[in-house]
N, C-alpha and C positions, 0 to 999 in steps of 0.2 A: 503493500499499500503506500510505502514511503515513510515510515515511521522512522525516526532516528534511531531509537534503541527499543526493544522488546524485552521485558523482564517476565520470567515465568516463575511463580511461587507455587510449589507442590510438595508432595511428600517425597521422602528420601528415597523410596523404590521407584518413582516415577522420573527422577532427576536425570540419570544416566541415559535412559531412553530418548527423554526428550532433548538433551544436549547432543545425543548421538544424531537425532533427525535434523538438526540444524544448529551448526557451530556458532552462528551469529546470534543466537538466543543467550540471554544471561539469565541463567537457571539458578533459583534458591531453593535448596532442598530444606524448607523450612517447616512445612506443615506436618503434624504429627497424627498418626492413625490410633484409633481407640483400642484395636486389638493388641497393639503393641505395647500398651501401658495398662492392661487389664488387671495387672497384679498390684498395681500403685495405688495408694490411698488417695481419697478425693483432693486432699490438700496438695499433694505432689502433682496431681493432673492439672489443679488450678495454676499451680507455678509454671508448669510447661507451657499452658495456654497463654500465660502473662508473658513468656519469654518468646514465644511466637509473635503475638502482637507487638512486643517491642521491636522484634527484628523487622517486620513489616513496616511499621511506623517511621522508622527512621528513613526508610526509603520514600516515604509518600510524598514530601515535599519537591522530589525530583519528577513526579509523574504528572502527565498531562491528562491522563485518563486512565480507568481501571476497567477491565473486561473480567467479568466474575461469572464463572459457571462452567463454561465448557470444559468437560472431563473432570469435573470437582468430584463427583460422586456424592454419597449421602451419609458418609462417616460422621456420627454425632459430634465428636471433638471437633473435627475440621469445621462442621457448620458452625459451632460455636464460635470459633476462631474468626470464621468469614462474617459473622454477624458484628463482631467487635471491630473487624476491620472497615466494616460499612460504616460503623458509626464514627470512627477515626477520620475515614474519607470525607464524610459529611462536614466535619468539623473544619476541614481544610478546603471545602468548596471544590472537591474533585468530582469531575463528570466520572459517571459510572454505567457501564452497560451491563445489565443482568440477564442472563441466559442460562440455558440448560438446568443444571441442579440447583444453581442460586435462585432460579424462579420457584423451585419447591420450596426453598427457604423462606422466600419473600411471601409467597401464597399463604403459608402458614404464621409468617409474622409480618403482615403488612405494614406494621409500624416502623419498620426499618427503613423503609423509602417514602411512605407517605408523606406529602408535604415539601418533599426534595425535589426542586425543580430541575437538577442537574442529572436525575436518574432516568435511563432508559430501559424499558422492558421490553423484551423480543419473544413472545410467546408465540408457539405454534398454536392450532386451533384448539386442540384439547387442553393445552395449558393456559389459553386464554378464558375458555369455558370455566375452568376451575377458579381462575381469578375472579371472574364475575360472579360466581356463586360464592366466594369467599368475601368479597367486599360488598356486594348488594344483595345476598341472600336473605340477612336478618329481616331487612326491610320488606321482602318481596318473597312470599312462600314458592312462588313459581320458579324462583332461581335458586332455591335452597339445594337443590340436586343438579350438578352440572350437564347431565344428560338432558334436562328440561330445557336448556337455554336455547332459544330459537336461533337458526341458522342465517336467517335473513335480517336485513337492516343493520348488519354489524357496524357500519360507520357511525350511526347514531348511538347505539349502546357503547361503542367502544368511548366515544368522546364523553359520555356520562361517567364512564368507569374511570377515565383518565382525570376527569374532574373531581369525582369522588375521592380519588387518591392524591389529590392536592397538587395536581398539575404536573405529575410525573408524564413523561412521554413514552407511549406503549406503541410497538409496532407488531401488530397482528399479522404474522408470516402466512402465506397461501398463495393462491394463483394469482391474486394481486396482494401486495403488501399494504394494509391499511394502517395509517399513523395518525396519532392524535396526542395532543398535550392538554386536552380538557377545554381548550378555546378554539381551535379549529382542527380540521380533518384533512389529510393529504391521502391520496390513493396513487400508489405506484404500480401501475400497470404495464408498463413499456417493456419490452423485450421478454426475456424469460425463456425457459427450456421447458419441453414436455417431459424430461428427466430429471426428477428431484433426486440429488444424492445425499446420503448420510453424510453430516459434516458440513454442509453447504450452510447451514444456519450459524456455526462457527465462524464461518469466513464473514458473513454478514456482521455478526458482533464485532469482529475484529476491524472490519471495515468502518463501522460506525463510531468504534473506538478512537478511529484516526480522524475522521472527517469532523466528529463533534469538537474538538478542540480548535481545529482549524477555522471552522465556523464561529465559534467562541471569540477567537482573536479577531476574525474579519469584522464580525458585527458589533465588535467594541471599538471600532474606530470612531472619532469623533467626526470626520466629514461625512455626513449623511447622504451626499450625494454619491458617493462610492459604494455605499451599501444599499442604495435605494432600490435596484432591481431585485435583489434578493429579497428585501423585506416585503415588496409589493408581490411579488410571485410566489414565494414561499412563506417565510416568517421571519419575524424578529428574534423568535426563540431558536438559539444555536442548536439544542437538542432535537428539535423538529426538523431544521435544516439539515444536520448532520445525519440523521436518521433517513431522510429522504434520499440524499446523496449517496449514502452507503447502500441503501435498496437499489437504486439505478444502476450503481456499479456492479453489483454482485448479479443482478439480472442480465446485463450486459455481457458479463464474463460467462456466466452459465449459458447464454445464447451463443457466444463465439466458441466455447468448448465443445457443445453440443453439435454445432455445424461441423467440428472437425472430427469428433468420435462417436457421434450418434448414441446409440443405446448404451455403449460401453463407457460412457462418461462417467467419471469418477471425481471427487471433489479436488483432488490435486490438479487435475484437468483446468478445472475453474481458477485455481490459484494462479497457474501458468498463463491464464488468459487475462489476469488483472491489468498487468503492465500496458498490453496494447488497447484493452477496453478503457482505461484510465485515459490515455493518449486521445482517443478518438472522442470520448465524452468531455474531458477537461483538458485540452491542448494548452500547452504553455505558451 
């Protein structure tokens, strides 16, 4: 995507594999898994959790955005640490993209992100329905079971959901990506591929994670004549603009990859197509 540096915080067991995948990644084998600490007392576990948090916190001032969730898993101790990291990132006003297993964490603990305008959630359709049921269910018995949530009129319901969550940006992934921050709705239906690959959502999360701080920096300029086109056509909200740009790029890359590989397209083909797609959509 063009990020200067990418840091990955993971468990010790995953660190070597991740580092071997790409030597350019800066890998921190910081996270601890519960089963390795099962014989420790609760006080000792809490001390380890605090050490994990301190290790991550010392890096936070250097980061422009966090992408939380892809490959995370649902280990209770790791999720506890992630919840504390989210709170720390909020205090530093760092944008964060919540995807994968971090959506599971946030759906069960929505107070982690509710009211934080720099949070971007990227649920697929079932994750979106669970989120609707969690946030809106207590006030509407029809929504108490996520299987009962209607499939039609998603833009309107998504706008209400984002508003109820205090202005977070939500990207409901699908045939068309529907994006809302509770004030407006954008629909990204350009390009795309008939083949959806496992891991494509992770590429989207990373892309949004790069575009959002770019949009934040661009929209913070004092000269409004420079930002006028973006604010009029998209939004003054950098998370909404970043999410739309990320969606557009990944859909274009997926279309490019499919034109070459057809049904055998995999996510690494989409990654390989990001550079040319970026140049075609956003030429320097």
